[in-house]
N, C-alpha and C positions, 0 to 999 in steps of 0.2 A: 080391408084396406090397411089397417094399422099393423097387421101381421106382416104383410109384404113390405111395408115401410121399414119395419124393424129389421127384417132380413136384408134388405138393400142397404140399410144403414150399417149393419154389421159387416157386410161385404166391403163397403166403402172404407170402413175403419181398418179392416185387414189390409186392403190395398194401400192405404196411406201409410200404415205401419211398415209394410214391405218396402215401399218407396223410400221411406226415411232410413231404414236399415241399409238399403242399397246406396243411397247418396251419401249418408253420413258415416256409414260403417266401412267404407272402402278407402278412406283417406290415410296417407302416410305422413309421418313426421320424421324429421331427420336431425342428426347431430354430425357436425363437421369437425374433423381433426386433420391438421396440416403440419407436416414436418418438412423442414428445409435443410439443405446442405449445399455447400459450394461444389460446383462441378469439378474444380481442380483437385478436390480431395478424392475423387473417384475416376481416375483416368481411363480405366477399362470400361466402366459404364458410359463415360462420355464418348468414347470411340464407338461403342455399340449404338448409342443414341444418334451419333453422326451418320452411321450407316443406315439406320432406320429412316431418318429424316431425308437423307439423300436418295433413298430408293422409293420415296413416297409411300412407305408402308405405315406411316404414323396414322392412327385413327382420326386425328384432328390436327390441322395445320393453321397457324395464325400468320399475320403479316410480317412479323419481325424475322430477319434472317438469322441463321445460326452462325455466331462468331467463331473464328478459328481458335481463339484463346479460351480455354475452359475456365479461366479465372473470371471471365466476363459473364459467366452463366451461373444459375443456381438450379438445383434439382428440387422438385417438390413432390412429396408423397402425400396424396390426399385420400383420406378414408371417410366415406359417407356411410354412417350407420343409419339404416332405415327401420322405423318401428311401425308395425301395422297393428293398431289397437282395435281394428274393426273385426267384423265377423266374416269377411269375405277376403279370399286371397288376392294379392296384387301380383299380376303376371307380367312377363316380358319387360322387366325393368331395364331402362336405358338411360344414359346420362350424356349430356353435351355441355360444353364449357363456353361461357361467354367470356372471351379473353380479356385480360387487363393489359395495360400499357406494357410492352416488352415481352409478352408471352410469345413463345416460338412454336411449341407443339405439345400435344398430348401424345406420348409415345407408348403408353401401355394402359389398358383398361381391363379390369377383371371384375366379375360379378354381373356383367350385363347379360340380359336374357333370363336371369333367375326369377324365381317366384318367391315373394315374401308371404309366408303363410299367415292366415288369420291369427290374431293374437300373438304374433311372433316378430322376428327381426331378421335382417339380412345386411350384408355389407357390399358396397361397391368401392373399388379402389382404382384410383387414377394416378398416373405418374406423369408429371409435366416438366418441361424445361423452359426456363425463362431467362431473360437478360438479368444480370445481378442488379442493375440500376432501375429495373422496371417495377411497376406497382404490383400489389398482391390482392387488390380489391376486385375479385371476380365473382361471377355467379355461376352456379351449377344447376342446370335444368334437368330434373329427374322426371322421366315420363314412364308411365305404367298403364296397364289395362285392368279394369274391373268388369268382368262379364262383357268384354268387347268394347267397353266405353273407355276412350283414352282420357287419362288424367295427367296432371303435371303439377309439380311443386318446384319452387325456386329456392335454393339454399345459398346463402351468402356467408 
């Protein structure tokens, strides 16, 4: 009886260890870098953004309308650097923005769908247009999968 108890105890310990590695080892951490510029400084880019927003090709749209005057807008380049310190790859990374006051649209996203390797890092880049008088306090929801289980972190 004692021998079977020891074997079952060892099996339980291995299962608990594997569960802990799975749950704790698949988490991402993030660093956020934001660069802003006035839309009037980049007239060609502003016209391109107007075309994207008008054709509904923007990955994400918010409530604020796009003004005709580029001086009333600011462009934001947001880089989210993701770090995977765990032992399991984070797959199918996607990002969505919880808009702030005056946000108009996310007009470009790169790095979505990528895999962040175990013990590695990756980058997701978003380009936003917002009203110049709007707020900049927004949240970025990063979703990813670890062995088919959906996980999410919020970066502010």
